[in-house]
C-alpha positions as CSV (number, residue, x, y, z in Angstrom):
1,M,151.9,-15.9,65.0
2,N,148.5,-14.6,63.7
3,E,150.2,-11.4,62.6
4,Q,152.8,-13.3,60.6
5,E,150.1,-15.3,58.9
6,E,148.2,-12.1,58.0
7,E,151.3,-10.6,56.6
8,K,151.8,-13.6,54.4
9,L,148.2,-13.3,53.2
10,N,148.6,-9.6,52.4
11,V,151.9,-9.9,50.6
12,E,151.5,-9.4,46.8
13,E,152.5,-12.5,45.0
14,R,153.4,-12.9,41.4
15,Y,151.3,-15.5,39.5
16,K,151.8,-17.1,36.1
17,D,148.2,-16.5,35.0
18,V,144.9,-15.2,36.3
19,A,143.5,-18.8,36.9
20,T,146.4,-19.5,39.3
21,E,145.9,-16.2,41.1
22,V,142.1,-16.9,41.5
23,K,142.8,-20.4,42.9
24,E,145.4,-19.1,45.4
25,K,143.2,-16.2,46.6
26,T,140.2,-18.5,46.9
27,R,142.3,-20.9,49.0
28,K,143.4,-17.9,51.2
29,L,139.8,-16.8,51.5
30,H,138.7,-20.2,52.7
31,K,141.4,-20.2,55.3
32,I,140.4,-16.8,56.6
33,W,136.7,-17.8,56.5
34,A,137.5,-20.9,58.6
35,K,139.4,-18.8,61.1
36,Y,136.4,-16.4,61.3
37,Q,133.9,-19.2,61.8
38,Q,136.2,-20.7,64.5
39,A,136.5,-17.4,66.3
40,K,132.8,-16.8,66.0
41,S,132.1,-20.3,67.6
42,E,134.6,-19.6,70.4
43,I,132.8,-16.3,71.2
44,K,129.5,-18.0,71.3
45,D,130.8,-20.7,73.6
46,M,132.3,-18.1,75.9
47,E,129.0,-16.2,76.0
48,Q,127.2,-19.4,76.9
49,E,129.7,-20.2,79.7
50,A,129.4,-16.7,81.1
51,L,125.6,-16.9,81.1
52,R,125.7,-20.3,82.8
53,E,128.1,-19.0,85.5
54,H,125.9,-15.9,85.9
55,T,122.9,-18.1,86.4
56,E,124.7,-20.3,88.9
57,M,125.8,-17.2,90.9
58,L,122.3,-15.9,91.0
59,D,121.0,-19.2,92.2
60,T,123.7,-19.2,95.0
61,I,122.7,-15.7,96.0
62,R,119.1,-16.6,96.2
63,E,119.9,-19.7,98.3
64,L,122.1,-17.6,100.6
65,N,119.4,-15.0,101.0
66,K,116.9,-17.7,101.9
67,Q,119.2,-19.1,104.6
68,L,120.0,-15.6,105.9
69,K,116.3,-14.8,106.2
70,L,115.7,-18.1,108.1
71,K,118.5,-17.4,110.5
72,E,117.3,-13.8,111.1
73,F,113.8,-15.1,111.7
74,V,115.1,-17.7,114.3
75,I,117.2,-15.0,116.0
76,S,114.4,-12.5,116.2
77,S,112.0,-15.2,117.5
78,F,114.2,-16.7,120.2
79,I,116.8,-14.1,121.3
80,P,115.7,-10.9,123.0
81,P,116.5,-7.8,121.0
82,Q,118.9,-6.3,123.6
83,Y,121.0,-9.5,123.4
84,A,120.6,-10.0,119.7
85,L,122.4,-6.6,119.1
86,L,125.4,-8.0,121.0
87,Y,125.8,-10.6,118.4
88,D,126.1,-8.2,115.5
89,D,129.5,-7.4,114.2
90,V,131.6,-4.7,115.8
91,E,130.9,-2.2,113.0
92,Q,127.2,-2.3,113.9
93,G,127.8,-2.0,117.6
94,G,127.9,-5.6,118.5
95,R,130.7,-7.8,119.8
96,A,131.2,-10.4,117.1
97,V,134.6,-10.3,115.3
98,W,135.6,-12.1,112.1
99,D,138.8,-14.1,112.6
100,E,140.7,-14.3,109.3
101,A,143.0,-17.1,110.4
102,R,140.1,-19.5,111.4
103,E,137.7,-18.1,108.9
104,A,135.0,-18.0,111.6
105,W,133.1,-15.5,113.7
106,I,134.3,-15.1,117.3
107,I,131.5,-14.2,119.8
108,P,132.6,-13.6,123.3
109,G,130.2,-15.2,125.9
110,L,127.8,-13.1,127.9
111,N,128.4,-13.0,131.6
112,T,124.9,-12.3,132.9
113,R,122.7,-14.2,135.4
114,K,120.1,-14.7,132.7
115,S,122.5,-16.3,130.3
116,N,123.6,-18.7,133.1
117,R,119.9,-19.6,133.7
118,L,119.5,-20.1,129.9
119,R,122.4,-22.5,129.9
120,E,120.9,-24.4,132.8
121,R,117.6,-24.7,131.1
122,R,119.2,-25.9,127.9
123,A,121.1,-28.6,129.9
124,S,117.9,-30.0,131.2
125,G,116.7,-30.8,127.7
126,R,113.4,-28.9,127.8
127,P,112.1,-25.6,129.2
128,E,110.5,-25.5,132.6
129,T,108.6,-22.9,134.6
130,E,109.5,-21.4,137.9
131,L,106.7,-23.3,139.5
132,S,107.9,-26.7,138.2
133,R,111.4,-25.8,139.6
134,E,110.0,-25.0,143.0
135,M,107.9,-28.2,143.0
136,K,111.1,-30.2,142.3
137,M,112.7,-28.6,145.4
138,V,109.7,-29.5,147.6
139,Q,109.0,-33.0,146.4
140,S,111.4,-35.8,147.1
141,P,112.1,-38.2,144.3
142,P,110.2,-41.5,144.4
143,S,112.1,-44.3,146.0
144,L,113.0,-47.2,143.8
145,Q,112.0,-50.7,144.8
146,L,114.2,-53.5,143.8
147,I,112.5,-56.9,143.4
């Protein structure tokens, strides 16, 4: 459609006198100038939108990096290095696998005696030492008196 309009503008027209020709060409010039201004405005809007999206993406990346660093810190602080490696993805020598259907990581459980003890400790609600476990075995629970 734009090409047709341009062709119409470029076609030589016969005018009755010079004043009519000047008026007609001025009118065409105003049309073209308005189109130019509109296109210029659209370009500016698109640039602003692209800049806004770019800024949002950078903010998201910064936030994700912050979360990743926190998770890495927690893992390095609480999971022994030899076990932490098992939770890396397969490409890095670990056992974690990305499941496309569920959109989630699958991490097979560890079958070690230590991991069973860790589960038992977690179930108790708080950590306890070997001595406190031994003392529990030796001591009998206090009897309850009903009144």
